[in-house]
C-alpha positions as CSV (number, residue, x, y, z in Angstrom):
1,M,26.3,53.0,41.0
2,N,23.3,55.3,41.2
3,P,21.6,56.3,37.9
4,S,21.8,59.9,36.9
5,G,18.6,61.6,35.8
6,Q,17.0,64.8,34.5
7,I,15.3,66.4,37.5
8,L,12.8,69.4,37.6
9,I,12.6,71.1,41.1
10,I,9.5,73.2,41.8
11,D,9.4,75.2,45.0
12,D,8.6,78.8,45.7
13,N,11.1,78.9,48.6
14,D,14.3,80.2,47.0
15,T,16.6,78.7,49.7
16,M,15.0,75.3,49.5
17,R,14.9,75.2,45.7
18,E,18.5,76.3,45.2
19,G,19.8,74.0,47.9
20,L,18.0,71.0,46.4
21,E,19.3,71.9,42.9
22,L,22.9,72.1,44.2
23,L,22.5,68.8,46.1
24,M,21.2,67.0,43.0
25,R,23.9,68.4,40.7
26,R,26.6,67.2,43.1
27,R,25.0,63.7,42.8
28,G,25.5,63.9,39.0
29,H,22.0,64.7,38.0
30,S,20.9,67.3,35.4
31,T,18.6,69.8,37.0
32,R,16.1,72.6,36.1
33,S,14.2,74.6,38.7
34,A,11.1,76.7,38.8
35,E,9.7,79.0,41.5
36,G,6.1,78.1,40.8
37,G,3.9,75.4,39.5
38,D,2.9,77.3,36.3
39,Q,6.6,77.9,35.4
40,G,7.5,74.3,36.2
41,L,4.8,72.9,34.0
42,R,6.0,75.1,31.1
43,L,9.6,73.8,31.6
44,L,8.3,70.2,31.7
45,E,6.4,70.7,28.4
46,D,9.5,72.2,26.7
47,E,12.3,70.1,28.2
48,G,10.8,67.0,29.8
49,A,12.1,65.3,33.0
50,D,12.6,61.9,34.5
51,L,11.6,63.2,38.0
52,V,9.7,66.2,39.2
53,I,10.3,67.3,42.8
54,T,7.5,69.6,43.9
55,D,6.5,71.3,47.1
56,L,2.8,70.8,47.9
57,K,2.0,74.2,49.3
58,M,2.6,76.9,46.7
59,A,0.7,80.0,45.5
60,R,-1.3,80.0,42.3
61,V,-0.6,76.5,41.1
62,D,0.0,74.1,44.0
63,G,1.8,70.7,44.1
64,M,-1.5,68.7,43.7
65,K,-2.2,70.6,40.5
66,V,1.4,70.0,39.3
67,L,1.0,66.3,40.0
68,E,-2.3,66.1,38.1
69,E,-0.8,67.9,35.1
70,V,2.4,65.8,35.1
71,K,0.5,62.5,35.2
72,G,-1.9,63.7,32.5
73,S,0.8,64.8,30.1
74,S,3.8,62.7,30.9
75,P,2.8,59.6,32.9
76,E,6.3,58.1,32.9
77,T,7.7,61.1,34.7
78,E,7.9,60.4,38.4
79,V,6.7,62.9,41.0
80,L,8.3,63.3,44.5
81,V,6.2,65.5,46.8
82,I,7.7,67.6,49.6
83,T,5.3,68.2,52.5
84,G,5.2,69.7,56.0
85,Y,4.0,67.9,59.1
86,G,0.6,69.5,58.8
87,T,-0.1,68.3,55.2
88,V,0.9,64.6,55.5
89,E,-2.7,63.6,54.7
90,K,-2.4,65.6,51.5
91,A,0.8,63.7,50.6
92,V,-1.0,60.4,51.1
93,E,-3.7,61.7,48.7
94,A,-1.0,62.6,46.3
95,M,0.3,59.1,46.4
96,K,-3.1,57.8,45.4
97,M,-3.0,60.3,42.5
98,G,0.2,58.8,41.2
99,A,3.1,60.4,43.1
100,C,5.9,57.8,43.6
101,D,6.8,59.0,47.2
102,F,6.8,61.9,49.6
103,I,9.2,63.4,52.0
104,T,8.4,65.4,55.1
105,K,10.1,68.6,56.2
106,P,12.6,68.9,57.8
107,F,14.8,66.2,56.2
108,S,18.5,65.6,55.8
109,S,20.4,65.9,52.5
110,E,21.4,62.2,52.8
111,E,17.8,61.1,53.3
112,F,16.7,63.1,50.4
113,A,19.5,61.9,48.1
114,I,18.9,58.2,49.0
115,K,15.2,58.6,48.2
116,V,15.8,60.3,44.8
117,D,18.4,57.6,43.8
118,R,16.0,54.8,44.7
119,I,13.2,56.4,42.6
120,L,15.5,56.9,39.6
121,R,16.9,53.3,39.9
122,E,13.4,51.8,40.0
123,R,12.3,53.9,37.1
124,R,15.2,52.8,35.0
125,A,14.6,49.2,35.9
126,R,11.0,49.5,34.9
127,L,11.8,51.1,31.5
128,E,14.4,48.5,30.8
129,L,11.8,45.8,31.4
130,Q,9.4,47.6,29.1
131,Q,12.1,47.7,26.4
132,E,12.6,44.0,26.6
133,N,8.9,43.3,26.2
134,L,7.8,46.0,23.7
135,A,9.0,44.4,20.5
136,L,7.1,41.2,21.3
137,R,4.0,43.1,22.2
138,V,4.2,45.1,19.0
139,K,4.6,41.9,16.9
140,N,1.6,40.3,18.7
141,T,-0.6,43.4,18.0
142,Y,0.0,42.9,14.3
143,L,0.2,39.1,14.2
144,R,-2.5,38.1,16.6
145,S,-3.3,35.0,14.7
146,Q,0.3,33.8,15.3
147,A,0.3,34.4,19.0
148,G,1.7,30.9,19.5
149,D,5.0,31.7,17.8
150,E,8.1,31.3,19.8
151,P,9.4,34.7,20.9
152,P,12.3,36.2,19.0
153,V,15.8,35.3,20.1
154,P,17.9,38.4,21.0
155,Y,20.7,38.9,18.5
156,G,22.2,42.3,19.3
157,E,21.0,45.1,17.1
158,M,20.1,42.6,14.3
159,V,16.3,42.7,14.9
160,G,14.1,40.3,12.9
161,E,12.7,36.8,12.6
162,S,11.8,36.7,8.9
163,D,13.3,33.9,6.7
164,G,15.7,36.4,5.1
165,I,17.2,37.7,8.4
166,R,17.3,34.2,9.9
167,Q,19.4,33.1,6.9
168,V,21.7,36.1,7.5
169,K,22.1,35.1,11.2
170,R,22.9,31.5,10.2
171,L,25.6,32.7,7.8
172,V,27.0,35.0,10.5
173,E,27.3,32.1,12.9
174,R,29.2,30.0,10.3
175,V,31.6,32.7,9.1
176,A,32.3,33.8,12.7
177,R,33.7,30.4,13.5
178,S,36.4,30.8,10.9
179,D,38.9,33.6,10.2
180,S,37.8,33.9,6.5
181,T,37.3,37.2,4.8
182,A,33.6,38.1,4.4
183,M,31.9,40.2,1.8
184,I,28.5,41.7,2.8
185,Y,26.2,42.8,0.0
186,G,23.1,44.9,0.5
187,E,21.3,48.1,-0.5
188,S,22.1,51.3,1.5
189,G,20.4,51.3,4.9
190,T,19.9,47.5,5.2
191,G,22.3,47.2,8.2
192,K,25.5,45.8,6.7
193,E,27.6,47.3,9.5
194,L,25.4,45.5,12.1
195,V,26.2,42.2,10.3
196,A,29.9,43.0,10.3
197,R,29.7,43.8,14.1
198,A,27.8,40.6,14.7
199,I,30.5,38.6,12.9
200,H,33.2,40.2,15.0
201,A,31.3,39.8,18.3
202,R,30.8,36.0,17.6
203,S,34.4,35.4,16.4
204,G,37.5,34.5,18.3
205,R,38.6,38.1,17.8
206,H,35.7,39.5,19.8
207,G,38.2,40.7,22.5
208,G,40.1,42.7,19.9
209,P,39.2,46.0,18.2
210,F,36.5,46.5,15.6
211,I,37.6,49.3,13.3
212,R,35.3,50.8,10.6
213,V,36.5,52.7,7.5
214,N,34.0,54.3,5.1
215,C,36.0,54.0,1.9
216,G,33.5,56.1,-0.1
217,A,33.8,59.1,2.1
218,M,37.5,59.7,1.5
219,P,39.6,60.7,-1.6
220,E,42.3,58.3,-2.6
221,G,45.3,60.0,-1.0
222,L,43.5,60.4,2.3
223,L,42.2,56.8,2.2
224,D,45.7,55.4,1.8
225,S,46.9,57.4,4.8
226,E,43.8,56.3,6.8
227,L,44.3,52.6,6.0
228,F,48.0,52.2,6.0
229,G,49.2,55.1,8.0
230,H,52.0,57.5,7.1
231,E,55.5,58.6,8.2
232,A,56.3,62.2,9.2
233,G,57.0,64.3,6.1
234,A,55.3,61.9,3.7
235,F,53.1,64.7,2.4
236,T,52.2,68.3,3.3
237,D,50.9,68.6,6.9
238,A,52.2,65.1,7.7
239,R,54.0,66.5,10.8
240,K,54.3,63.2,12.7
241,R,54.0,59.4,12.2
242,R,50.5,58.1,12.2
243,R,49.4,54.5,12.5
244,G,46.8,53.4,10.0
245,R,43.5,51.5,10.5
246,F,45.1,48.2,9.7
247,E,47.6,48.6,12.5
248,L,44.8,49.8,14.9
249,A,42.8,46.8,14.0
250,D,45.6,44.3,14.7
251,G,44.2,41.3,16.5
252,G,40.7,42.3,15.6
253,T,38.4,43.1,12.6
254,L,38.7,45.8,10.0
255,F,35.4,46.7,8.3
256,L,35.8,48.2,4.9
257,D,32.5,49.8,4.0
258,E,31.6,50.9,0.4
259,I,34.6,48.9,-0.8
260,S,33.4,49.3,-4.4
261,T,34.4,53.0,-4.4
262,V,38.1,52.3,-3.8
263,S,40.5,53.5,-6.5
264,H,42.7,51.1,-8.6
265,G,45.9,52.1,-6.8
266,T,44.4,51.5,-3.3
267,Q,43.0,48.2,-4.5
268,V,46.5,47.0,-5.4
269,R,47.8,47.9,-1.9
270,L,44.7,46.2,-0.3
271,L,45.4,43.1,-2.3
272,R,48.9,42.9,-1.0
273,V,47.8,43.2,2.7
274,L,45.2,40.4,2.1
275,Q,47.8,38.1,0.5
276,E,50.9,38.9,2.6
277,R,49.4,40.3,5.8
278,E,52.0,43.1,5.8
279,L,52.1,46.7,4.7
280,E,54.3,49.8,4.5
281,R,53.1,53.2,5.7
282,V,52.8,56.0,3.2
283,G,56.3,57.5,2.7
284,G,57.8,54.6,4.8
285,E,60.1,51.7,4.0
286,E,59.6,49.5,7.1
287,T,57.5,46.4,6.5
288,I,54.8,46.0,9.2
289,S,53.0,42.7,9.8
290,V,49.4,42.8,10.8
291,D,46.9,40.1,12.0
292,V,43.6,41.5,10.9
293,R,40.3,39.8,9.8
294,I,38.8,41.7,6.9
295,V,35.0,42.2,6.5
296,A,34.0,44.3,3.5
297,A,30.6,45.7,2.3
298,T,29.1,47.2,-0.8
299,N,25.7,48.2,-2.1
300,T,26.7,47.0,-5.5
301,A,25.3,43.5,-6.5
302,P,27.9,40.8,-6.8
303,E,27.2,40.3,-10.6
304,D,27.7,44.1,-11.1
305,L,30.9,44.6,-9.1
306,L,33.1,43.4,-12.0
307,A,31.0,44.7,-14.8
308,G,32.9,47.8,-15.9
309,N,33.3,49.3,-12.4
310,G,37.1,49.2,-12.4
311,F,37.1,46.7,-9.6
312,R,40.0,44.2,-9.8
313,E,39.0,40.6,-10.3
314,D,41.8,39.3,-8.1
315,L,40.7,41.5,-5.2
316,Y,37.1,40.5,-5.7
317,Y,37.9,36.9,-5.3
318,R,40.0,37.6,-2.2
319,L,37.1,39.4,-0.6
320,H,34.4,37.2,-1.9
321,V,35.5,34.1,0.2
322,F,32.3,34.1,2.2
323,P,29.5,36.3,0.8
324,V,26.6,37.4,2.9
325,L,23.5,39.0,1.2
326,V,21.4,41.3,3.5
327,P,17.8,41.5,2.1
328,P,16.1,44.9,1.6
329,L,13.3,45.7,4.1
330,R,10.7,45.4,1.4
331,E,11.6,41.6,1.2
332,R,11.3,41.1,5.0
333,K,8.2,43.0,5.9
334,D,7.3,40.6,8.7
335,D,10.2,42.2,10.6
336,I,8.7,45.7,10.4
337,P,6.6,45.4,13.6
338,L,9.6,44.1,15.6
339,L,11.8,46.9,14.2
340,A,9.2,49.5,14.9
341,G,9.1,48.4,18.6
342,H,12.9,48.3,18.8
343,F,13.2,51.8,17.4
344,I,10.5,53.2,19.7
345,E,12.4,52.0,22.8
346,K,15.8,53.0,21.3
347,L,14.7,56.6,20.5
348,R,12.2,57.4,23.3
349,A,14.8,59.0,25.5
350,R,16.4,61.1,22.7
351,T,13.0,62.4,21.6
352,R,11.6,62.7,25.1
353,S,8.5,60.8,23.9
354,R,5.9,59.3,26.2
355,V,5.0,56.6,23.5
356,T,5.2,53.1,24.8
357,S,3.3,51.2,22.1
358,I,2.1,51.3,18.6
359,D,-1.4,50.9,17.2
360,G,-2.2,48.1,14.8
361,E,-3.4,50.5,12.0
362,A,-0.1,52.4,12.3
363,I,1.8,49.1,11.9
364,K,-0.3,48.3,8.9
365,Q,0.6,51.6,7.3
366,L,4.3,51.0,8.0
367,V,4.1,47.5,6.5
368,E,2.4,48.8,3.3
369,Y,5.2,51.2,2.5
370,D,8.0,49.9,0.3
371,W,10.9,51.5,2.2
372,P,13.4,52.5,-0.5
373,G,15.7,53.7,2.3
374,N,15.4,50.4,4.1
375,V,15.8,50.0,7.9
376,R,17.6,53.4,8.2
377,E,14.6,55.1,6.7
378,L,12.2,53.2,9.0
379,E,14.3,54.4,12.0
380,N,14.1,58.0,10.8
381,V,10.3,57.7,10.3
382,I,9.9,56.3,13.8
383,E,12.0,59.1,15.3
384,R,10.0,61.7,13.5
385,A,6.7,60.2,14.6
386,L,7.9,60.1,18.3
387,V,8.8,63.8,18.1
388,L,5.3,64.6,16.8
389,A,3.1,62.1,18.7
390,E,1.2,63.4,21.7
391,G,-0.3,60.2,23.1
392,A,1.2,57.1,24.7
393,S,0.5,55.0,21.7
394,L,1.8,55.7,18.2
395,Q,-1.2,56.1,15.9
396,E,-1.8,56.2,12.2
397,D,-2.3,60.0,12.4
398,D,1.2,60.3,13.8
399,L,2.5,59.1,10.4
400,P,1.1,61.8,8.0
401,F,4.3,61.8,5.9
402,L,3.4,58.2,4.8
403,A,-0.3,58.8,4.2
404,N,0.0,60.6,0.8
405,L,3.0,58.8,-0.7
406,G,1.0,56.6,-3.0
407,T,1.4,52.8,-3.1
408,G,4.0,50.2,-3.9
409,G,7.0,51.3,-6.0
410,D,5.4,54.7,-6.6
411,R,6.2,55.8,-3.1
412,R,9.2,58.0,-2.6
413,S,11.9,57.7,0.0
414,L,11.3,60.2,2.8
415,A,15.1,60.7,3.1
416,G,15.5,61.5,-0.6
417,P,15.2,64.8,-2.6
418,V,12.0,66.5,-3.6
419,G,12.2,64.7,-7.0
420,D,11.7,65.6,-10.6
421,Q,8.2,67.0,-10.4
422,L,7.8,70.6,-11.8
423,D,5.1,71.9,-9.4
424,L,7.1,74.7,-7.8
425,A,4.6,75.5,-5.0
426,R,4.3,71.8,-4.1
427,A,8.1,71.4,-4.1
428,V,8.5,74.5,-1.8
429,D,5.9,73.1,0.5
430,E,7.6,69.7,0.7
431,F,11.0,71.3,1.3
432,E,9.5,73.6,4.0
433,A,7.9,70.7,5.8
434,R,11.2,68.7,5.8
435,L,13.0,71.7,7.3
436,I,10.4,72.0,10.0
437,V,10.6,68.3,10.9
438,Q,14.4,68.4,11.0
439,A,14.3,71.5,13.3
440,L,11.8,69.7,15.6
441,E,14.0,66.6,15.7
442,R,17.1,68.6,16.6
443,A,15.1,70.5,19.2
444,G,13.9,67.3,20.8
445,G,10.3,68.3,20.0
446,V,10.5,71.7,21.7
447,K,8.6,74.1,19.4
448,A,10.1,77.2,20.9
449,E,13.6,76.0,20.3
450,A,12.7,74.8,16.7
451,A,11.2,78.2,16.0
452,R,14.4,79.9,17.1
453,T,16.4,77.6,14.9
454,L,14.2,78.4,11.9
455,K,14.1,82.2,12.8
456,L,10.3,82.1,13.1
457,K,7.9,83.3,15.7
458,K,6.4,80.4,17.6
459,A,2.9,81.2,16.4
460,T,4.2,81.2,12.8
461,L,5.8,77.8,13.3
462,Q,2.6,76.4,14.8
463,Y,0.6,77.7,11.8
464,K,3.0,75.9,9.4
465,I,2.9,72.7,11.5
466,D,-0.9,72.7,11.2
467,K,-0.7,73.7,7.5
468,H,1.6,70.7,6.6
469,G,-0.1,68.3,8.9
470,I,3.1,67.6,10.8
């Protein structure tokens, strides 16, 4: 199967340009086109591309200039040069400058499509190899003195080799071998769902469904219907029978996130399913048997769960059969370099970033921060930095939002509110900066699009970006 890609076609011949764009779209690629090199380079800056296809001979900005600019600003973007018989020598020169290949006019559609597919396939293979190696390179940058360590063992999305995360992985392996109910404890953003998915993936139920329910996001009546299903006419708008999540998870794993928020009435119904492995739909009388493994999670500490929170003691002991405690990121800082590398590769495509590595000083800055939002906050920070970074390596200057946050426990979560401070001008500035960053993230780093979202002129947005040091 040939990989699809984002392709930019630059050619001042309308017939050639439109024909190539139609051919590429029929092959499943996403395309943009420009009738000149200057317009093409602007499109590349705003929208990015996996592959630029450019004619060599064009007025004003020719293909050689396009190649030079592409390789200077976006080195991982491939360039395929179209040339005539009389300019083959120029095409060879273009190859020396970084073009991945050239094709000589006239050519067939099949020949052209095969060449493009090969380029994109090789590009994807190269990027996947970089992804496999980046986390280890990042760790070695920060931990040069421990270069003799064994490389991390892949474990899905659970990235880390600290003592704390190794203990979590050992517990996952043990509980996965059984069919026991597991209870995952950890602060918000620590990756409790990843642990639950790892348990499911390593269990005998891995071929069955993994169904997630965020119990804290639903009112009691809706949660009952979501978990147990309902019959037609059970309540207003219940026009037809609906199977609940327990039935959908039959033969697999049901993950109950934020279990501590469940009401007393729903707790009673949950207890019965855990004890009897059977349920009735809301408004129904038929008893339905289910074969489901329960994994629950909460950000409430075990000792606090029963301390006046209205959580039933009998349900607690039914869920607490096999507890797994996920440590906060501040207690596993050795994992930050690995996590940073993982998120760079995970988010590069979404942010259209050219970043392939991270500088040691930038890692040091990440390690020194206390991360009240845990791994989720780190992922958000890396994504924001990728949007703003201009070089191929993430630098300390690309993390200005960490630079002035104080030290240790005084640092505020970047994902949190402005806070309790009473300096109105400062609060407005911080809020404005957050809105700009969010708009840039949503626009994939395209300032013109972010400006339209914020209803600002592009020059005004640039002024505010400079003002806030974004």
